[in-house]
C-alpha positions as CSV (number, residue, x, y, z in Angstrom):
1,M,-13.5,12.6,-23.2
2,R,-12.8,15.9,-23.2
3,Q,-10.0,17.4,-25.5
4,V,-8.0,19.4,-23.5
5,F,-4.6,19.5,-25.1
6,K,-4.5,22.9,-27.2
7,A,-1.7,24.9,-28.7
8,L,-3.2,28.0,-26.9
9,L,-0.9,30.7,-24.7
10,T,-1.9,32.8,-22.2
11,T,0.3,35.8,-22.3
12,S,0.9,39.5,-22.0
13,A,1.7,40.4,-25.1
14,I,2.4,39.3,-28.5
15,I,4.3,41.4,-31.1
16,T,6.0,40.6,-34.7
17,L,9.4,39.4,-35.1
18,T,11.4,42.4,-36.8
19,T,13.3,40.7,-39.8
20,G,17.2,42.5,-39.7
21,L,19.2,40.6,-41.9
22,V,22.4,40.7,-40.1
23,G,25.2,38.3,-40.8
24,C,23.3,36.6,-43.3
25,G,23.8,34.9,-46.8
26,G,21.3,33.8,-50.0
27,N,19.2,36.1,-51.8
28,G,15.1,36.7,-51.6
29,S,13.0,38.6,-48.9
30,S,11.4,37.3,-45.9
31,T,7.9,35.9,-45.4
32,A,5.3,38.3,-44.9
33,P,4.5,38.9,-41.2
34,G,1.8,36.5,-39.8
35,T,2.5,33.8,-42.4
36,P,4.2,30.8,-41.0
37,G,7.8,30.6,-42.8
38,N,8.0,27.8,-45.2
39,S,11.0,26.8,-46.9
40,S,9.4,26.7,-50.3
41,Q,9.1,30.3,-49.9
42,D,11.7,32.9,-49.9
43,F,13.7,33.7,-46.8
44,I,17.2,34.8,-46.0
45,R,18.9,31.6,-45.2
46,L,22.4,32.3,-42.2
47,T,26.0,31.8,-43.8
48,P,27.6,29.0,-42.0
49,S,30.8,29.3,-40.1
50,V,32.1,25.8,-41.0
51,Q,31.6,23.6,-44.1
52,E,33.4,20.2,-44.3
53,D,32.9,16.8,-45.1
54,G,29.4,17.8,-46.6
55,L,28.1,19.7,-43.1
56,S,27.7,23.2,-42.3
57,I,27.6,24.7,-38.9
58,Y,26.1,27.7,-37.7
59,G,27.2,29.8,-34.7
60,D,29.1,32.4,-33.7
61,V,32.7,31.5,-33.3
62,M,33.8,34.4,-31.0
63,V,31.8,34.8,-28.2
64,D,32.2,36.7,-24.5
65,V,33.3,35.0,-21.8
66,N,30.0,34.5,-19.3
67,T,27.5,34.8,-22.3
68,S,25.8,31.6,-24.0
69,A,26.8,30.0,-27.0
70,G,25.9,27.5,-29.3
71,F,25.8,25.5,-32.8
72,V,23.7,23.6,-35.2
73,V,24.5,21.4,-37.9
74,L,23.1,20.4,-41.1
75,A,23.7,18.6,-44.0
76,N,24.9,20.4,-47.0
77,N,22.5,19.1,-49.5
78,G,19.8,19.2,-47.8
79,Q,19.4,15.5,-46.2
80,S,17.9,14.6,-43.2
81,L,20.5,13.8,-40.4
82,T,19.8,10.3,-38.4
83,Q,22.3,10.3,-36.0
84,V,24.4,13.1,-34.6
85,Q,27.0,13.1,-31.8
86,W,28.8,16.5,-30.5
87,Q,32.1,16.0,-28.9
88,Q,34.3,18.7,-26.8
89,T,37.8,18.2,-28.3
90,S,39.9,20.9,-26.4
91,G,39.3,23.8,-24.4
92,P,37.8,24.9,-20.9
93,T,35.1,21.8,-20.2
94,V,31.4,23.5,-21.0
95,T,28.1,21.3,-20.3
96,I,26.7,19.6,-23.2
97,L,23.3,17.9,-22.5
98,A,22.0,17.8,-26.0
99,D,25.1,16.2,-27.9
100,Q,23.0,13.9,-29.6
101,S,20.8,16.6,-30.9
102,Q,21.5,18.8,-34.1
103,A,21.7,21.5,-32.2
104,I,23.8,22.3,-28.8
105,G,23.7,25.2,-26.3
106,F,26.0,26.2,-23.6
107,D,27.0,28.8,-21.5
108,V,31.2,29.6,-21.7
109,T,32.6,30.5,-18.3
110,E,35.9,30.5,-19.3
111,T,38.2,32.6,-21.7
112,G,40.0,30.5,-24.2
113,D,39.7,28.5,-27.1
114,Y,37.5,26.0,-27.5
115,T,37.1,23.2,-30.2
116,F,34.2,20.7,-30.8
117,T,33.9,17.7,-33.3
118,V,30.3,16.4,-34.8
119,T,29.8,13.4,-36.4
120,A,26.8,12.7,-38.4
121,T,25.0,10.4,-40.6
122,T,22.7,11.0,-43.1
123,A,19.4,9.7,-44.9
124,S,21.4,8.1,-47.2
125,G,24.0,6.3,-44.8
126,N,26.6,8.3,-45.2
127,T,28.6,9.3,-42.0
128,R,29.9,12.7,-42.1
129,T,32.3,14.6,-39.5
130,A,33.0,18.5,-39.1
131,S,35.0,20.7,-36.8
132,V,34.4,24.3,-35.5
133,S,36.5,26.4,-32.9
134,L,35.1,28.8,-30.2
135,T,37.2,31.6,-29.3
136,T,36.0,33.6,-26.0
137,S,37.3,37.1,-25.0
138,D,37.2,38.5,-21.7
139,N,34.6,41.3,-21.4
140,S,35.7,44.0,-18.7
141,T,31.7,45.2,-18.9
142,N,29.2,43.9,-16.5
143,D,26.3,44.5,-19.0
144,I,25.4,40.9,-19.9
145,V,22.5,39.2,-21.1
146,N,21.8,35.6,-22.2
147,L,19.6,34.1,-24.4
148,R,19.2,30.8,-23.8
149,L,19.1,28.0,-25.1
150,D,20.2,27.7,-28.5
151,H,18.4,23.7,-29.8
152,M,16.4,22.0,-32.2
153,A,13.1,21.9,-32.8
154,T,10.5,19.8,-35.0
155,E,8.3,21.9,-37.4
156,R,5.3,23.2,-35.9
157,G,6.6,22.4,-32.3
158,R,6.6,24.5,-29.8
159,I,9.5,26.6,-29.0
160,S,10.7,29.0,-26.3
161,I,13.6,31.2,-25.0
162,R,14.2,32.8,-22.1
163,V,16.2,36.1,-21.3
164,D,18.1,36.7,-18.2
165,S,21.3,37.9,-16.9
166,P,24.2,37.5,-14.4
167,A,23.9,41.3,-13.6
168,N,22.5,42.5,-10.6
169,K,20.3,44.7,-12.7
170,I,16.4,44.6,-14.0
171,I,15.8,44.5,-17.2
172,T,13.3,47.2,-18.3
173,E,13.2,46.9,-22.2
174,T,13.8,43.9,-24.5
175,Q,13.8,44.3,-28.1
176,W,13.5,41.4,-30.6
177,S,14.8,40.8,-34.1
178,Q,15.2,37.6,-36.4
179,L,18.6,37.8,-38.1
180,G,17.8,35.0,-40.4
181,G,15.8,31.7,-41.7
182,P,12.4,30.8,-42.2
183,E,9.8,32.9,-39.9
184,P,7.3,31.9,-37.4
185,A,4.0,33.2,-37.6
186,S,4.4,35.0,-34.5
187,I,6.1,35.8,-31.4
188,T,4.9,35.8,-28.2
189,Y,6.6,37.7,-25.2
190,Q,6.0,37.1,-21.5
191,E,7.4,39.0,-18.3
192,D,8.9,36.7,-15.5
193,R,6.8,36.3,-12.8
194,T,9.1,34.1,-10.6
195,N,11.1,37.4,-9.2
196,G,13.5,36.6,-11.7
197,P,15.0,40.0,-14.2
198,F,14.1,37.8,-17.2
199,R,12.0,37.8,-20.6
200,S,10.5,34.8,-22.1
201,A,9.4,34.5,-26.1
202,F,7.1,31.7,-27.3
203,M,6.2,30.5,-30.9
204,E,5.8,27.6,-33.2
205,A,8.4,26.2,-35.2
206,P,7.4,27.1,-39.0
207,E,6.8,24.4,-41.4
208,V,9.8,23.6,-43.6
209,S,10.5,21.0,-46.3
210,R,14.2,20.7,-45.4
211,D,16.1,21.2,-41.8
212,E,16.7,24.8,-41.3
213,V,18.2,27.1,-38.8
214,M,16.5,30.3,-37.4
215,A,18.6,32.9,-35.4
216,F,17.1,35.5,-33.4
217,R,18.8,38.6,-31.4
218,V,17.3,40.3,-28.3
219,N,18.4,43.8,-27.2
220,V,18.1,44.7,-23.6
221,T,18.2,48.0,-21.8
222,F,18.7,47.7,-17.7
223,D,17.6,50.0,-15.0
224,D,20.3,52.0,-15.1
225,G,20.5,52.9,-19.0
226,S,23.2,50.4,-20.2
227,S,22.4,47.8,-22.3
228,A,23.5,44.4,-23.8
229,S,22.2,41.7,-26.5
230,D,23.0,38.1,-27.5
231,D,21.8,35.6,-30.2
232,V,20.4,32.4,-30.2
233,L,20.1,29.7,-33.1
234,I,17.0,27.2,-33.4
235,G,17.3,24.4,-35.7
236,V,14.0,23.2,-37.0
237,K,14.0,19.9,-38.3
238,D,11.7,18.6,-41.2
239,A,9.8,16.0,-39.9
240,P,7.5,13.1,-41.1
241,I,4.5,14.2,-40.2
242,V,0.9,12.3,-40.6
243,S,-2.1,15.1,-39.9
244,N,-4.2,12.5,-37.9
245,A,-1.4,10.7,-35.8
246,I,-2.6,10.3,-31.9
247,F,-0.5,13.7,-31.1
248,T,-1.1,16.1,-34.3
249,D,-4.4,15.4,-34.4
250,I,-4.8,17.3,-30.9
251,D,-2.4,19.8,-32.4
252,M,1.0,18.4,-30.8
253,F,4.2,18.1,-33.1
254,V,6.6,16.1,-31.0
255,T,10.3,16.2,-30.9
256,T,12.4,14.2,-33.3
257,D,15.4,14.1,-30.5
258,L,14.0,11.6,-28.4
259,R,15.3,8.1,-28.0
260,P,15.1,5.1,-25.6
261,F,17.0,5.9,-22.4
262,N,18.5,2.1,-22.6
263,E,19.5,2.0,-26.6
264,N,20.2,-1.5,-26.2
265,S,16.4,-2.1,-24.4
266,P,14.8,-5.1,-25.8
267,Y,11.9,-2.3,-26.4
268,A,13.9,0.5,-28.3
269,E,12.4,0.0,-31.6
270,A,8.5,-0.5,-30.4
271,L,9.2,2.4,-28.1
272,Q,10.1,4.8,-30.9
273,D,7.6,3.5,-33.0
274,C,4.6,3.2,-30.9
275,V,4.8,5.7,-27.9
276,Y,5.7,9.7,-29.1
277,N,6.0,10.5,-32.2
278,N,4.0,12.3,-35.1
279,T,3.3,9.5,-37.1
280,V,1.4,7.1,-35.0
281,V,-2.0,6.7,-35.7
282,D,-3.1,3.5,-34.1
283,S,-2.4,1.5,-30.3
284,C,0.3,-0.3,-30.8
285,S,-0.8,-4.1,-29.5
286,F,0.6,-5.5,-26.6
287,S,2.4,-8.2,-28.5
288,D,4.5,-5.4,-29.5
289,L,4.6,-3.2,-26.3
290,P,3.0,-4.9,-23.3
291,L,2.6,-3.2,-19.9
292,I,5.3,-3.9,-17.9
293,G,3.3,-5.7,-15.3
294,M,2.5,-8.0,-18.1
295,D,5.8,-9.2,-18.2
296,T,7.2,-9.2,-14.8
297,M,5.3,-8.7,-11.5
298,S,8.8,-7.9,-9.9
299,P,10.4,-4.9,-12.3
300,T,13.6,-4.0,-11.3
301,I,15.2,-0.2,-11.8
302,D,16.8,-1.2,-14.9
303,T,13.7,-3.1,-16.1
304,I,11.8,0.5,-15.7
305,L,14.5,2.2,-17.7
306,D,14.0,-0.1,-20.9
307,R,10.6,1.2,-20.7
308,T,11.9,4.7,-20.6
309,L,12.3,7.4,-23.8
310,V,13.9,10.8,-22.8
311,S,15.1,13.9,-24.7
312,H,18.2,14.5,-23.0
313,S,20.4,11.7,-21.4
314,W,20.2,13.5,-17.6
315,M,16.2,13.5,-17.4
316,G,16.8,9.3,-17.2
317,E,19.7,9.9,-14.9
318,R,17.7,12.0,-12.8
319,F,14.6,9.2,-13.2
320,R,17.1,6.6,-12.1
321,E,18.3,8.7,-9.0
322,F,14.7,9.1,-7.8
323,L,13.7,5.7,-8.4
324,T,16.9,4.4,-6.4
325,E,16.7,7.1,-3.4
326,S,13.0,8.2,-3.0
327,L,10.9,7.2,0.0
328,A,8.3,6.6,-2.6
329,A,10.6,4.5,-4.9
330,E,9.2,1.0,-3.9
331,D,5.8,2.2,-4.4
332,I,6.5,3.8,-7.8
333,I,8.3,0.7,-9.2
334,K,5.1,-1.3,-8.4
335,L,2.9,1.2,-9.7
336,L,4.8,1.3,-13.1
337,R,3.5,-2.2,-13.6
338,G,0.5,-0.5,-15.3
339,V,2.2,1.4,-17.8
340,T,4.0,0.5,-21.3
341,A,6.6,3.4,-21.0
342,V,7.6,6.3,-19.7
343,V,8.1,9.4,-21.5
344,I,10.4,12.3,-20.1
345,S,10.9,15.3,-22.8
346,Y,11.4,19.0,-22.6
347,D,8.5,19.5,-24.9
348,V,5.9,17.5,-22.7
349,R,3.7,20.3,-21.1
350,P,1.6,19.6,-19.3
351,S,2.4,16.1,-17.8
352,F,-0.2,13.3,-18.6
353,Y,-1.4,10.2,-18.9
354,W,-2.8,8.4,-22.0
355,V,-4.6,5.5,-22.4
356,R,-4.1,5.2,-26.0
357,T,-0.9,4.3,-25.8
358,G,-0.7,3.0,-22.6
359,A,2.2,5.5,-21.5
360,I,2.8,8.4,-19.0
361,Y,4.4,11.4,-20.4
362,L,6.3,13.3,-17.8
363,D,7.5,17.4,-18.1
364,A,11.0,17.4,-17.7
365,R,10.5,20.6,-15.5
366,N,9.9,18.1,-12.6
367,F,13.3,16.4,-13.0
368,W,16.3,19.1,-13.5
369,R,18.5,19.5,-10.5
370,T,21.3,21.9,-12.1
371,P,20.6,25.6,-13.9
372,E,22.3,23.7,-17.3
373,E,19.8,21.0,-17.0
374,R,16.6,23.6,-16.7
375,D,18.0,25.7,-19.6
376,T,17.3,22.8,-21.8
377,L,13.7,22.8,-20.8
378,N,10.6,24.4,-22.5
379,T,9.1,27.1,-20.3
380,I,5.9,27.5,-22.6
381,P,3.1,28.4,-19.8
382,D,0.0,26.6,-19.1
383,Y,-2.5,27.2,-21.7
384,R,-5.3,27.0,-18.7
385,S,-3.6,29.3,-16.9
386,G,-6.2,32.1,-17.2
387,F,-9.1,30.0,-16.7
388,G,-11.6,31.2,-14.1
389,N,-10.3,34.4,-13.6
390,E,-13.7,35.9,-13.4
391,L,-14.4,33.6,-10.6
392,Q,-14.6,35.6,-6.9
393,F,-13.1,32.5,-5.2
394,G,-10.0,30.0,-5.9
395,I,-9.6,26.4,-3.7
396,Y,-6.3,26.2,-3.2
397,W,-3.8,23.5,-2.3
398,R,-0.6,22.9,-1.2
399,Y,1.9,20.0,0.5
400,V,3.6,21.3,3.7
401,K,5.9,19.1,5.8
402,D,7.3,19.6,9.3
403,G,5.9,23.1,9.3
404,E,7.6,24.0,6.3
405,Y,6.4,24.2,2.4
406,Y,6.6,20.8,0.9
407,Y,5.5,21.8,-2.6
408,P,5.7,24.0,-4.4
409,Q,8.7,25.4,-3.6
410,S,10.4,28.8,-3.1
411,S,13.4,30.9,-4.4
412,L,13.7,28.7,-7.3
413,A,14.2,31.5,-10.0
414,A,15.5,30.4,-13.1
415,S,17.7,33.4,-12.9
416,S,19.1,32.7,-9.9
417,R,21.0,29.6,-11.1
418,Q,20.5,27.8,-8.1
419,S,20.8,23.9,-7.9
420,K,17.8,21.5,-6.5
421,S,19.0,19.0,-3.7
422,F,17.6,15.4,-3.9
423,A,15.0,16.6,-1.4
424,Q,13.6,19.1,-3.9
425,L,13.8,16.6,-6.6
426,E,12.0,14.4,-4.9
427,A,9.4,16.9,-3.6
428,S,8.9,17.9,-7.4
429,L,8.3,14.1,-8.5
430,A,6.8,12.0,-5.6
431,W,3.1,13.7,-5.5
432,L,3.4,13.8,-9.6
433,M,4.2,10.4,-10.0
434,Y,1.2,9.1,-8.0
435,H,-1.2,10.8,-9.6
436,E,-0.4,9.6,-12.8
437,L,0.3,6.3,-12.0
438,A,-2.8,6.6,-10.4
439,H,-4.2,7.3,-13.6
440,A,-2.6,4.6,-15.0
441,N,-4.1,1.9,-12.7
442,D,-7.3,3.0,-12.7
443,F,-7.4,2.0,-16.6
444,F,-5.2,-1.1,-16.1
445,P,-5.1,-2.5,-12.3
446,P,-3.0,-5.2,-11.1
447,A,-6.4,-7.5,-11.0
448,S,-6.3,-7.1,-14.9
449,W,-2.6,-7.7,-16.0
450,A,-2.6,-11.6,-16.1
451,S,-6.0,-11.9,-18.2
452,I,-5.1,-8.9,-20.9
453,S,-4.9,-10.5,-24.4
454,L,-1.3,-10.1,-26.2
455,S,-3.7,-9.5,-29.6
456,S,-5.3,-6.5,-27.6
457,D,-4.0,-2.8,-27.3
458,P,-4.4,-0.1,-24.2
459,L,-7.4,1.6,-26.2
460,S,-9.3,-1.3,-27.2
461,H,-8.7,-2.9,-23.7
462,F,-10.2,0.1,-21.9
463,Q,-13.0,0.1,-24.2
464,R,-14.2,-3.1,-23.1
465,S,-13.4,-3.0,-19.6
466,G,-13.8,0.5,-18.6
467,A,-11.9,2.3,-15.6
468,Q,-12.0,1.6,-11.9
469,S,-12.9,5.2,-11.2
470,S,-16.0,4.8,-12.8
471,I,-17.3,2.3,-10.5
472,M,-15.4,4.3,-7.6
473,S,-17.6,7.5,-8.8
474,A,-20.7,5.1,-9.1
475,N,-20.5,3.6,-5.3
476,Y,-19.3,7.2,-3.9
477,P,-20.7,9.9,-6.2
478,L,-20.2,13.8,-5.3
479,Q,-23.2,15.7,-5.2
480,S,-22.3,19.2,-5.5
481,T,-23.5,20.3,-9.2
482,L,-22.3,24.0,-8.0
483,L,-19.0,22.8,-8.2
484,E,-19.0,20.6,-10.9
485,G,-20.0,23.5,-13.3
486,L,-17.5,25.6,-11.8
487,A,-15.0,23.2,-12.2
488,E,-15.5,23.6,-15.7
489,V,-14.9,27.2,-15.7
490,S,-11.7,26.5,-13.9
491,F,-10.5,23.7,-15.5
492,G,-12.0,23.3,-18.8
493,G,-12.4,26.8,-19.9
494,E,-15.7,27.3,-20.6
495,E,-17.3,30.6,-20.0
496,A,-18.7,31.1,-16.7
497,T,-22.2,32.1,-16.3
498,T,-23.4,35.5,-14.1
499,A,-24.7,32.8,-11.7
500,Q,-21.1,31.4,-11.5
501,K,-19.4,34.7,-11.2
502,N,-21.5,36.0,-8.7
503,T,-20.9,32.9,-6.4
504,T,-19.3,33.9,-3.4
505,P,-16.4,32.3,-1.3
506,S,-18.6,31.3,1.6
507,Q,-20.9,29.5,-0.5
508,V,-18.5,27.7,-2.7
509,A,-16.8,26.8,1.5
510,D,-20.4,25.6,2.4
511,A,-20.9,23.1,-0.8
512,F,-17.2,22.2,-0.6
513,S,-16.9,21.1,2.9
514,A,-20.3,19.3,3.0
515,D,-19.2,17.1,0.1
516,I,-16.7,14.2,-0.1
517,A,-14.1,15.2,-2.7
518,P,-10.7,15.7,-1.5
519,T,-9.7,18.6,-3.7
520,Y,-11.3,21.0,-6.0
521,Y,-9.9,19.3,-9.5
522,A,-11.5,16.3,-8.1
523,Y,-14.7,17.7,-9.4
524,Y,-13.4,18.3,-13.1
525,T,-13.8,14.5,-14.1
526,E,-14.0,11.2,-11.8
527,R,-10.7,10.1,-13.2
528,E,-9.1,13.1,-11.5
529,D,-11.5,12.4,-8.6
530,F,-9.9,9.0,-8.1
531,A,-6.3,9.9,-8.7
532,M,-6.6,12.9,-6.2
533,L,-7.8,10.7,-3.4
534,F,-4.7,8.2,-4.3
535,E,-1.9,10.9,-4.4
536,Q,-2.7,12.4,-1.4
537,F,-3.3,9.2,0.7
538,M,-0.2,8.1,-0.6
539,M,1.6,11.1,0.5
540,L,0.0,11.5,3.5
541,Y,1.2,7.9,4.6
542,R,4.8,7.1,2.7
543,M,5.9,10.8,2.5
544,N,4.6,12.0,5.7
545,V,3.6,15.2,4.1
546,S,0.5,16.9,4.7
547,A,-2.2,18.4,1.9
548,D,-3.7,21.7,2.8
549,V,-6.9,23.1,1.1
550,A,-8.6,26.6,1.4
551,V,-11.2,28.8,-0.3
552,I,-9.7,31.8,-0.6
553,G,-11.9,35.1,-1.9
554,R,-9.6,36.8,-4.9
555,N,-11.4,40.1,-4.9
556,N,-9.7,42.9,-2.1
557,N,-8.0,40.1,-0.2
558,D,-4.3,40.9,-0.9
559,N,-3.1,38.8,2.0
560,A,-5.3,35.3,1.0
561,L,-7.2,35.3,4.1
562,I,-9.2,32.3,4.4
563,T,-12.9,31.6,4.1
564,W,-12.5,28.2,4.9
565,G,-9.6,25.4,4.9
566,Q,-8.4,22.2,6.6
567,R,-5.3,19.8,6.6
568,H,-5.3,16.3,6.1
569,R,-9.1,16.2,4.6
570,I,-8.3,13.1,2.8
571,N,-8.5,11.1,6.3
572,Q,-11.9,12.7,7.2
573,D,-14.3,10.3,7.8
574,T,-16.5,11.1,5.4
575,L,-13.7,10.5,2.6
576,Q,-12.4,7.3,4.2
577,A,-14.3,4.6,2.3
578,R,-13.6,6.3,-1.3
579,T,-10.3,6.7,-0.3
580,A,-10.2,2.9,0.7
581,F,-11.8,1.6,-2.5
582,T,-9.2,3.6,-4.6
583,V,-6.1,2.9,-2.8
584,E,-7.3,-1.0,-2.5
585,R,-7.7,-1.4,-6.3
586,I,-4.3,0.2,-7.3
587,L,-2.2,-1.1,-3.9
588,P,-4.3,-4.4,-2.8
589,E,-1.1,-5.1,-0.5
590,L,-1.6,-2.3,1.5
591,N,-3.8,-2.5,4.6
592,V,-5.9,0.6,3.9
593,A,-8.1,0.5,7.0
594,G,-5.1,-0.3,9.5
595,I,-3.3,2.8,7.7
596,Q,-6.3,5.2,7.7
597,A,-6.6,4.8,11.7
598,E,-2.9,5.8,11.8
599,L,-3.1,8.5,9.7
600,P,-3.5,11.9,10.9
601,A,-6.9,13.4,12.2
602,V,-8.5,16.7,10.2
603,I,-7.0,19.9,11.5
604,Q,-9.8,22.4,10.5
605,M,-7.7,26.1,9.6
606,P,-9.1,29.3,11.2
607,S,-10.8,31.2,9.2
608,G,-10.2,34.9,8.6
609,Q,-6.0,34.1,9.0
610,S,-3.9,34.4,5.7
611,W,-2.9,31.3,4.2
612,F,0.6,32.1,4.0
613,D,0.4,32.2,8.3
614,L,-1.1,28.8,8.4
615,V,1.5,26.6,7.5
616,Q,2.3,26.0,11.0
617,L,-1.0,24.5,12.9
618,E,-2.0,24.0,16.2
619,G,-3.2,20.6,17.1
620,E,-0.3,18.7,14.9
621,S,1.6,15.9,17.0
622,G,3.2,12.7,16.6
623,K,5.3,13.6,13.8
624,R,7.7,11.0,12.6
625,E,11.5,11.3,11.6
626,T,11.5,13.5,8.4
627,T,14.0,15.0,6.2
628,N,13.7,18.8,6.0
629,I,13.9,20.1,2.2
630,S,15.7,23.4,2.4
631,G,17.5,23.8,5.6
632,K,16.4,26.7,6.3
633,T,13.5,29.5,6.4
634,I,11.5,30.1,3.9
635,T,12.4,33.6,2.9
636,V,10.1,34.2,-0.2
637,R,6.5,32.9,-0.1
638,P,5.5,30.2,-2.8
639,P,3.0,31.1,-5.1
640,L,-0.7,31.0,-4.0
641,R,-2.0,29.8,-7.2
642,I,-0.2,26.7,-8.1
643,P,-0.6,25.7,-12.1
644,Q,-2.8,22.4,-12.0
645,F,-1.0,21.5,-15.6
646,E,0.5,18.5,-14.2
647,R,-3.1,16.8,-13.5
648,H,-3.4,15.8,-16.8
649,L,-5.2,12.9,-18.8
650,H,-6.0,12.2,-22.0
């Protein structure tokens, strides 16, 4: 099995942080640039704003209105804090979405005096309480920048910081400095690529021997010559880490802020121990954490939420909303019987399914609805975003509905501070859930649940029984070795050969159109082939959403003129048998042949026309009643290239 989860970044530049010891206490010097910070080394610790009842609270106590603020709480004696609860006790209401974390961040939109109280339990079992007050002043200038978001990270975990500004100005220059705390090895800088005037920084949290806090400042210059600055705090958690654990073995160091969405779940302890931490080495047995379908064939939404781990409570609430209101909800609840757990976390990127735990791991960027929820997310780019850039072609995909884009969605730049409708949330989630749960039910199909031994575990069961996708691939194999090799370049990061670099869009179109894959990604592994067949069938059948696929040349083709393309390829006669095989093993209650007879026929896209002009196609008819996603005409083109990072399997 390919090991594709690597801690790599594809970005525009890497810069070293300048250590500016502003407002810091302590003594000693910073660690050398390029060396991971460690609390056993010398560095400048920040001075807390409040010390009370054995707790230290860090953060500015005076800020300008319309800027971001935040606080981090640590134990004075260096002990770990095991339980934390923040509460706002006075002042205009602010949105605190990480109230059970040691770090909170929020925007201040009104002048006034604010008070926050934090109650924390130390590792030795002592409960401590401290309060901090914040005063905001009216900023008469429009030159404001927000550095989002103050938060807690696990040592060696991935950190992202986003710069944006409510001012109607373009940021032309950004200067970063570290004000205190242990230094990360380096900071990686990236400009925004979604038409928003902000910039981002990514880093790996340093190793520490006790909980620490880092502070960073950004100074920006706008296009009119004015300037602004803002600070951000990043707490670093000293966490138990086993080097050969399931996640750390592939360079994933995951958050310690994860918790069962339902704290009273009968599986709360097993979820914490077995699914997503830095110490679990072996798969837990089904006696500790069975598949949902081993417990019940008729799960409720509460049953699903009892198996859900989240880093922020809002993520579980959005999941509940999706399971309650989506057209896909009935299917998704059934499909979730094939998993042990659902993980939704700010640091999951990309989404994936993993047979070692039997759980699905969902990138929370698919769940947000408010800008405040979006602020809590890690925005580290997919490390595969540069794969295949040397090839002359792309095989692109999208979903459309009622003559409009369904996914990807447009006009959702983070700097615009827009909220999502439920329809937009559903569009972000439905296809992803169908895909990841196809993986789960590939390894654990409904026909197997009753016979699985409680003494077994997910990985051992798979090693004995295999997967349905292997049977599908043996019965209905893909034929193009050309595309299999190219997929290794585009999705696996293999270096392109001279022959592959010289492969033309026409050659690719000939190979793809003659074969029986629904998408280019199907050539990467048989597991993805299986999941793509199910995903596209269910999106067309249940959601009335059409999948487009097209070969487009990359050289001198700014208008994205297509070489070859199709809509509804999933229902092409040459694909129907393998699609039916797949769907029948995942949802055996469906009459797949009957459904296929009623689905729309394949529509050929006219070559030589722009991909962006082919959202509405001639020959479409028989539309069912549907819900419009945006309610208005799209004015900003969605991206041509959709990142494939959701399509991920361990």
